[in-house]
C-alpha atoms as one frame of an Amber mdcrd trajectory, in Angstrom:
protein
  10.703 -99.871-180.174   9.984 -96.511-181.622   6.935 -96.795-183.707   6.743
 -95.050-187.036   4.135 -92.234-187.958   3.309 -91.719-191.846   2.580 -88.217
-192.237   0.323 -89.046-195.103  -2.012 -91.347-192.942  -2.235 -88.759-190.258
  -3.071 -85.993-192.486  -5.850 -88.077-194.005  -7.393 -88.773-190.578  -6.888
 -85.088-189.347  -8.675 -83.992-192.577 -11.628 -86.392-191.831 -12.057 -85.464
-188.023 -11.710 -81.538-188.829 -14.264 -81.872-191.526 -16.600 -83.469-188.933
 -15.971 -80.918-186.378 -16.802 -77.950-188.779 -19.885 -79.846-190.186 -20.926
 -80.437-186.369 -20.401 -76.789-185.125 -22.689 -75.258-188.121 -25.234 -78.228
-187.502 -25.735 -77.402-183.917 -25.471 -73.899-183.966 -27.609 -73.436-186.980
 -25.343 -71.813-189.365 -25.051 -73.016-193.089 -22.286 -73.090-195.660 -21.253
 -74.509-198.963 -19.724 -77.890-198.748 -16.531 -76.922-200.480 -15.898 -74.334
-197.884 -16.241 -77.066-195.289 -13.734 -79.167-197.257 -11.741 -76.164-197.752
 -11.472 -75.285-194.334 -10.803 -78.789-192.576  -8.021 -79.429-195.333  -5.981
 -76.130-194.278  -6.357 -76.869-190.720  -5.152 -80.436-191.291  -2.351 -79.259
-193.651  -1.023 -76.611-191.080  -0.951 -79.309-188.465   0.948 -81.630-190.486
   3.527 -78.998-191.334   3.947 -77.764-187.787   4.639 -81.500-186.762   7.119
 -81.957-189.548   8.916 -78.568-188.768   8.862 -78.787-184.833   8.178 -82.402
-183.677   8.174 -83.602-180.939   6.761 -80.309-179.891   2.989 -80.587-180.650
   1.945 -77.028-180.109  -0.467 -77.909-177.019  -3.876 -76.089-176.472  -2.833
 -72.860-178.195  -2.224 -74.779-181.624  -5.543 -76.484-181.534  -7.322 -73.298
-180.814  -5.277 -71.636-183.722  -6.554 -74.410-186.264  -9.841 -74.403-184.974
 -10.062 -70.822-185.939  -8.447 -70.942-189.117 -11.047 -73.917-189.967 -13.996
 -72.000-188.706 -12.968 -68.588-190.550 -12.505 -70.357-193.985 -15.619 -72.463
-193.675 -18.310 -70.205-192.497 -16.651 -66.698-192.977 -18.604 -65.102-189.595
 -19.585 -61.448-190.022 -19.374 -60.586-186.397 -17.475 -61.505-183.588 -20.704
 -62.843-181.610 -21.461 -65.562-184.457 -17.711 -66.441-184.522 -17.597 -67.081
-180.761 -20.694 -69.001-180.903 -19.217 -71.136-183.752 -15.834 -71.663-181.633
 -17.403 -72.777-178.482 -19.842 -75.030-180.463 -17.167 -76.606-182.063 -15.400
 -76.939-178.839 -18.566 -78.945-177.542 -18.483 -81.098-180.913 -14.778 -81.640
-180.186 -15.735 -82.994-176.540 -18.296 -85.077-178.062 -15.987 -86.695-180.536
 -13.026 -86.915-177.986 -13.606 -86.872-174.224 -16.926 -88.042-174.061 -17.156
 -91.235-176.469 -13.645 -92.030-174.828 -15.046 -92.268-171.621 -18.018 -94.486
-173.256 -15.504 -96.707-175.128 -13.399 -97.345-172.063 -16.102 -98.509-170.148
 -17.770-100.780-172.585 -14.711-101.474-175.146 -17.208-101.313-177.933 -14.505
-100.366-180.198 -12.985-103.851-180.453 -15.756-104.759-182.778 -13.478-103.389
-185.391 -10.514-105.543-184.073  -7.673-104.697-181.800  -6.273-101.773-183.626
  -2.743-100.597-183.546  -1.586 -98.625-180.532   1.529 -96.689-181.322   2.064
 -95.670-177.700   0.411 -96.437-174.386  -0.490 -92.773-174.171  -1.776 -92.667
-177.872  -5.831 -94.107-178.500  -6.500 -97.152-180.709  -7.166 -95.869-184.514
 -10.691 -97.667-183.825 -11.779 -94.673-181.227 -11.529 -92.236-184.360 -13.754
 -94.344-186.713 -16.296 -95.129-183.844 -16.324 -91.495-182.643 -17.044 -90.043
-185.894 -19.691 -92.611-186.953 -21.764 -92.451-183.612 -21.147 -88.669-183.017
 -22.686 -88.412-186.528 -25.494 -90.510-186.028 -26.366 -89.039-182.768 -26.287
 -85.307-184.628 -28.386 -86.742-187.187 -30.810 -88.367-185.166 -31.077 -85.618
-182.605 -31.011 -82.925-185.544 -35.017 -82.512-184.939 -34.544 -82.425-181.122
 -31.793 -79.817-181.177 -34.243 -77.517-183.250 -37.213 -78.288-181.179 -35.763
 -77.857-177.682 -32.543 -75.558-178.289 -33.253 -73.329-181.372 -37.140 -73.234
-181.816 -37.903 -73.417-178.187 -36.070 -69.852-178.112 -37.415 -69.047-181.839
 -34.079 -68.107-183.239 -32.806 -68.292-186.926 -29.756 -67.024-188.762 -30.325
 -64.516-191.528 -27.804 -63.455-194.357 -28.293 -59.843-196.295 -26.882 -59.004
-199.494 -26.701 -55.326-200.539 -24.259 -53.635-203.071 -21.981 -57.045-203.328
 -21.593 -57.062-199.564 -22.890 -59.692-197.181 -24.147 -59.385-193.595 -25.363
 -62.064-191.201 -27.098 -62.053-187.757 -29.077 -63.976-184.952 -32.738 -63.365
-185.515 -35.647 -63.799-183.130 -38.671 -64.923-184.669 -41.026 -62.549-183.402
 -44.783 -63.645-183.167 -46.310 -60.544-182.160 -44.614 -59.088-185.308 -46.874
 -58.385-188.278 -44.826 -55.382-189.871 -44.972 -55.964-193.735 -43.977 -53.802
-197.029 -45.688 -54.695-200.073 -47.570 -57.706-198.838 -44.310 -59.306-197.396
 -42.809 -59.316-194.167 -39.953 -56.667-193.113 -37.010 -57.827-191.128 -35.702
 -55.293-188.311 -31.891 -55.278-187.612 -29.744 -53.540-185.417 -27.715 -50.395
-187.210 -24.444 -52.302-186.069 -25.374 -55.334-188.210 -26.326 -53.831-191.465
 -24.141 -50.606-191.352 -21.150 -52.777-193.236 -23.517 -53.068-196.259 -23.541
 -49.438-197.238 -20.261 -47.452-198.448 -18.233 -45.435-195.896 -19.985 -42.049
-196.851 -23.823 -43.611-196.938 -22.984 -45.092-193.348 -21.200 -41.908-191.978
 -24.555 -39.579-193.296 -26.746 -42.462-191.707 -24.880 -42.107-188.399 -25.251
 -38.413-188.636 -28.823 -38.478-189.181 -28.846 -38.062-192.857 -31.300 -40.883
-194.193 -31.743 -39.967-197.680 -30.231 -43.624-198.740 -32.918 -45.088-196.528
 -36.673 -45.775-197.236 -39.392 -44.541-194.495 -41.777 -47.431-193.424 -44.773
 -46.551-191.268 -46.250 -48.927-189.036 -49.043 -49.045-186.165 -48.490 -50.742
-182.844 -50.047 -51.049-179.305 -49.593 -47.527-178.147 -47.946 -46.201-181.021
 -50.450 -45.574-183.904 -48.250 -43.801-185.946 -44.928 -45.584-185.869 -42.013
 -44.709-188.661 -39.168 -47.026-189.277 -35.902 -46.653-191.792 -34.784 -49.181
-193.714 -33.501 -50.308-197.179 -34.331 -52.925-199.730 -31.935 -55.773-199.723
 -30.662 -57.431-203.102 -30.918 -60.808-201.660 -31.944 -62.245-198.257 -31.503
 -65.814-196.934 -33.576 -67.237-193.942 -31.527 -70.474-192.358 -33.657 -72.318
-189.574 -32.692 -75.583-189.120 -32.273 -77.514-192.149 -34.735 -75.160-194.090
 -33.236 -72.451-196.147 -35.555 -69.582-197.945 -34.498 -67.118-200.005 -35.900
 -63.584-201.167 -35.074 -61.004-203.311 -35.580 -57.249-202.801 -36.670 -57.643
-199.342 -37.417 -54.732-197.052 -35.007 -54.573-194.182 -35.853 -52.335-191.338
 -33.252 -50.863-189.103 -33.226 -50.334-185.320 -30.919 -47.419-184.119 -31.445
 -48.839-180.835 -29.882 -52.280-179.361 -32.083 -55.316-178.663 -31.923 -56.517
-175.057 -31.210 -60.216-175.953 -28.838 -62.301-177.428 -29.927 -61.364-181.122
 -29.213 -58.805-183.900 -32.838 -58.597-185.282 -36.420 -59.417-185.437 -38.516
 -61.281-187.948 -42.152 -61.729-188.454 -43.026 -65.633-188.605 -44.835 -65.058
-191.928 -41.554 -64.845-193.660 -40.823 -68.804-192.838 -43.819 -69.878-194.819
 -42.711 -68.184-197.954 -40.132 -69.374-200.448 -39.436 -67.153-203.193 -36.185
 -68.039-204.741
């Protein structure tokens, strides 16, 4: 006997699952976004999947469709400004998907804990009972909430990383920043974030960008500093209209913050350096 699958029920559970995966990806990797973006990204992902099933059933699209839907949801929810940040979000979402699906499936197969909600409905033997999804989301959410502090302390804080969003001339740029405890660079009493030129260049117009890359710095501000072995250091930079620093669940905002520019690439997996004093202030 063939089972009937109602597309509205399928859409609802797809939406719930995608919403959780998008939230978990940002929670683990340290990115923040507005709730309506998470809802919209998961809605579009679930809608496209259901439309594909309606048009091409029984072809389910396989892994390529799954990757495409994940890319769509992440792009709408987080609008990553660089390929590096997008790749980080993508692989984090894959990890969250494994946590929700594969890891918990092994747990439930061995413990049968999902039967606490009843026997459920198995449409076909190759499909999972509906309780797997309910338990999967619930257990994964609890683990992420309880383990959030551990993630920050042992994964992100151990390496002292945070995510910085910079706005100038109506444009936004984002980058992964190392919290440099040896960095005491300040301008007008506030810390200065130093970013790679490739990260902040999209904040300038095409003409300004060409001038900067050609060595003409009339649209930049000189900043002088002293350091070990370099008592008369100089750095070019600009004033950001707005800067937001996201560190775990903490978000700190600044207006008119000085941003330094490094014309050399940093050797680590980050795009900037930041003094720790900026984490102790909250101006917005």
